[in-house]
N, C-alpha and C positions, 0 to 999 in steps of 0.2 A: 478463188472463191466464186461460185456461180449460183444462180437460181436453178435448182434442179427441176426439170420438166416444166419450166415456166411457160413455154409456148405450145404445149400440147394439152394442157388442162382446159376444161370448158370455159371457165372464166373465174375471176375474182381472187382466188386464193391458191398459193403454191407452197410446197415444202422447200426449205433451203438446207443444203448440206455442203460439206467441204470435200470435193474430190481432188484427185491428181489430174494434171493436164499434160498431154504429150501429143504433138503433131495434130492439134485440133480435135482430139478426142478427150472427152471428160469421162473419168472412170472413178468408181468407188467400190472396192472389194469385188471386182469382176463385173459390176454393172456399168455399161457404157452408153453414152449418148453422142452420136455424131452431130456436130454443130455446123449447120449450113452457114455460109458467109453472111446471109441476110440477117441472121439472128445475133451476130456477135456484138453489134453495137448495143443491143439491148442487154445482153449478158454483162458487158463491161460496165454499163451503168449500174446494174444490180450489184456488181462486185464492189463498187464503191460503198454501197449501202451496208454490205454485210462483212466487210473486212474486220471492223471492230468487234462484230458479234462473235466471230469464230476464232479470233486471235488467241484466246485463252483456252481452247479445247484441250482436254487431257488425253492421255493415252488409253483411256477406257475403251475408245472405239476399236482398238485392235482385238478386243475379246468379245465384241458385240457385232454380230453379223446382221446386216440389213437384208431382209427378204421382202419381196413385193409380188402381189398378184393384181392383175388389172382386167378390165372387161367393160362391157356396155350394159346399161340398164336405164330405164326411164327416159329414153331419148338422149342420153348423155353418157359419160364415162364414169367408171369407178376405179379407185385405187385403194388397196389395203397394204400398207407397209408395216412390218413388225420386226422386232429385234429378237434374234436367236442368240441368247447370251452364252449358252453352253454347248451348242451344236446338237441339242436334242429336241429342238422345237419342232412344231408341225411342218411337214413338207408343203411346198407351195401348191402342188397338184391337189392334195387333199383339202387344203384350205379353200382353194378356188371352187372345188365341187360343192363344199358346204355353203360358200357365199352365193354362188349362182343359184343353188336350190332355194336359199332363203329369199333372195331378191325376186325370183320367179313367183314365189308364194305371195310376196307383198304386192307385186304387180297384179296378181290375180285377184287381189282384194280391192286395191285402191286406184288403179289406173282408169282414167276416163277415156283412154285411147283403146282399151280392150272392151269390146261389146259385151263380153260375158263376165267381166269382173263384177265383184260384189257391188261396188259403187255404181257401175253402169246399170246393173239390174235394178238397183234401188231407184235410180233416176228415171228408168223406163216403166216403173211399176204404176199401177192404177192408183189414183189418189184415194185417201180415206181408209187405208189398211195399215196394219202394223207389219213392219219388215224386220225380221230378226237379223242381227248383225253378229259377225265373228267377234271374238274377244279383242283381236288386234284393231279392227276397224272401230269398234266401240271406244277403245282407249284413245285413239286419235281424235274421234269426234268429241269425246268429253274434254280432252285438252284444248281442242279448237274452241269449244264453247266457253271454256275458262278464259282463254286469251281474248275472245270476242268481248266478253263481259268486262274484262280488265281494261281493254283498250277503247271501250265505248263504241264498238262496232267497226273500228279501223281494220281489224282482221276479221274475216267472215268467210267460212267455207261454203256458204250458200251463194256466193257472188258469181257462180257459174253462168247464169243467164246474161249478166252484164259483160262478162269476159267474152262470151260467144258473140254477143251483139256487136262488140267493138272489133271482132275478127281475130282475137288472140286465143281462142279456145281450141278444143280437140277437133271440132268440126271445121273443115276447110271452108272459109268464106272470105269475101273481099274485105279489106280493111278500109272502111269509110266511116265518116261521122254519121251516126243515126239521127233520124228526125225526132222531134219532141215526143210524138206519140209512141214511137218505138222505145224510147228511153223510159218513158213513164210506165209502159207495160212491163218492161224488164225489172224496173225498180220495185214494182208492186209484188213481185214474187221472191224478192231477196230480203234476207234478214235472219240473223242467228236466232232471234226470238221465235221464229216459225218452226224451229226444230224441237220436237217433243220426244223425249226419251223415257222409256218405261220398261223395266224388266229385261234389259238387253235388246230391246227393239226400238226402232224409230218409226214414227207415224209419217206416212207419205201425205203430202199436201199438194194441192194443185199448183203446178209450176215449180215446186221446190226441187232444186238440183244441188247435189253436193260435189265439190271440187277440191280435192286435197293437194293440188299442185304446189301450194305454198307451204306445205308442211310434210308431205309424203317423203321427200328426199331426206329431210332431217330425221324423220322417224326411221327410215331405212338405215341411215348412218348409225343411229343408236342401236338398232338391232344387230348390225354387223360388229359394232364394238362389244356388245354383249356376247356375241358368238365367239369373238377372239378371246375374251376372258374365259369362256367355257373351255377353250382349247389350251388354256394355261398361259396365255400371253398377257404380260403386265405392261409391255411397252409397244404401242402400236398407234398408227395414224390412219384413220379411215376417212375417205373422201368420196362423195358422190356429187358430181356437177358443181363443185365449189363449196358444198356444205361439209364440215369436218368435225371429227372428234379426235382429240389427241390425248392418249393415255400414257402416263409414265414419262420416260425420257427417250431421246433419239439415240442414234448410234454413237454419238460422242458423249453420252451420259449427261446431257443437259436437256432442258425443256425443248420441245419441238419448235423450230423456227418456221413461222408462217408469214408469208408476204401477202399483204392486201394490195390488190391491183389498182393502179391508177385508172380511174373510170373514163377511158377513152375508147371509142368504138374501133379505131384502127390501130391501136397500139397495145402492147402487152409489156408493162414494166411495173415494178413494185412502187407503191406509194409509201408504205411504212411496213416494217417488219415487227412481228410480235413473237413473244416467247410463251408458249402454251403447254400446260401439263394438266391432265385430268379435267379438261373443259372442252366445250364445243364452240365452234366459230361458224357464223353464217352471215352472208352478205346479200342484201337486196339492192338492185340497181336497175335503171331503165336505159342504160346507154347502148345496149345492143338489141333491144326489142321494142320497136316503136314504128310508127308510120307518120308521114307528113302530108298535110292537105291544106291547100290555100295558104301556104307559108307558115302553118302552125304545126308544131310537133305534138304527137299524141302518144303517151307512154302506155306500156302494157300493164302498168300498175294502176288498178281501178279502185277508186274510193267507193266502198260499198254503200256509204250513206248518200253521196251525191249522184252516184252512178257514172261519174266522169273520170277520165284519166287524171292523175295528179299533175299539177301544173307549176309546182314550186321548183327551186333551183337545186334540190338535192340530187346528186349524181349517184351516190350509193350510201347505204347504211350497213355497218357491221356490228354484230352483237356477239359477245362472249357470254355463255351461259353453261349451266350444269348439264343440259341435254341438248342435242342437236335439233330435235323436233321443236322444242321451246324456243331456241335461238332462231330457227327458221321462221316460225310464226311471228315472233316479236320483231324481227328485221322487216318483215312485210308491213306490220302494223305501224312501225316507226316511219317507214318510207311513205306511207299514206299520210301520217300526221304532219310531216315536214319538220324542218329544223327547230322551230321555236316551240311548238306544242310537243314535239318529240323529245326535245331535251328536257323540258319540264317533266314529262312523263318518266324519262329515264332517271332523273334525280329523285322524283317522288318514290320510285320503286327500287332504287339503288341498283340500276342496271348498268352493265358495262357496254357503252355504246360509242361508236365513232361515226360521225356524219362527215362525208366529203361533199363539198358544195361547189357548184359551178360558179365561176366569176368571169368577168370580162377578160381577165388576163390569165386564166388558168383555173386553179382550184384553191379553196381555203378549207379548213377543217375545224370541227368542234367535237369535243369528246366529254363524256361525263367523268366525274372523279373516280368512279369505280373502274373505268377503262385504263387509267394511267398505269396501273401495276403491270399490265400485259405488254407494254411497249418495250421491245428489246433496245431500241434507241429512242430517247425522248423526242417527241414530235417537234419541239422547239429547235433541237439540233438538226433534225432532218430538214425542217423548213428553211433554217438559216443556210444550210449547206446547198440547198437548191434555189436559193434566192426567191422563195415564194413567200406568201404572207405568213406572218407569225401565227402560231396556234392560238386558239381562243378557247379557254376553259369556260364551260357554262357557269354563269353566275349562280 
């Protein structure tokens, strides 16, 4: 039993499946992954986690062929796995062409790294005019506005000036702590309430910048999942940079097994395994994107209200939702809120949320009642088996 592709994904989340093993080569219906010696200790650790999960797999897998297409987009990787149950499913080459075309179109609308994208042209437009938006960009902006209002501003796609100020944006700049005047100037032009929508257009305001980096990958995942449904696929797993949507069942005829990564900068090993079907999974964390100055660590996650990087002990937040765009945005909002306010928010809105929190001797975790149904192995058993702190269910 191994974690498939565990060490080649961007971060956070991987698929788990049950391959055969011979001479150091892992294989599953003709798909192979050579395992370098340095990886094996991590894979053996993962094996302990998943043995119980896969022990009861049925012979359904013999009639369900797993196909996969991969590529790069949005500065990261994508993977689309789908099950061909009868040998008449779409060919990988055709699917990849459709996927790459759709992703190219989304980047052309929402990327702040492309100077001629729709969002970049809006950000560069003269203030005081109405800027017409595509249906796709408008839908993302409206959802963003909804999550901003719901979270009290913890999620905000106008946070771009603050992200740039702290050195985490599309514009190359040094990562240093800004002075008080710089911070005040950036905060003055940030706020979801400064976005005015009317008749499919948004009004440009002085200094207003849109940044979809905390929702665009989730939106793209949803779009690819929709594309796969249009191609007749009922069972597929779409992933872009760790954001996922799992539809139907995996090759073994059971919900897709998804591993949430232990939030350590220099390690890649599962923290917990989830069983997901017809739902999205998104994770927000700061353990690989930060800088340090004068002995203090500054996260890339910026609180839009204070203008400061978050300073709590949350290592990562995982959300399970009906759409990947919504999960993506909510994970960011909850990461900004922190464990106490975030867990209260999750309970109030019946959200499936897992917080992994840094402690002096490792990690602890808290999860909402709605999240418990998705654990393939109860966290209490996982924690006991690894001699870590016992789970804490939010009161």
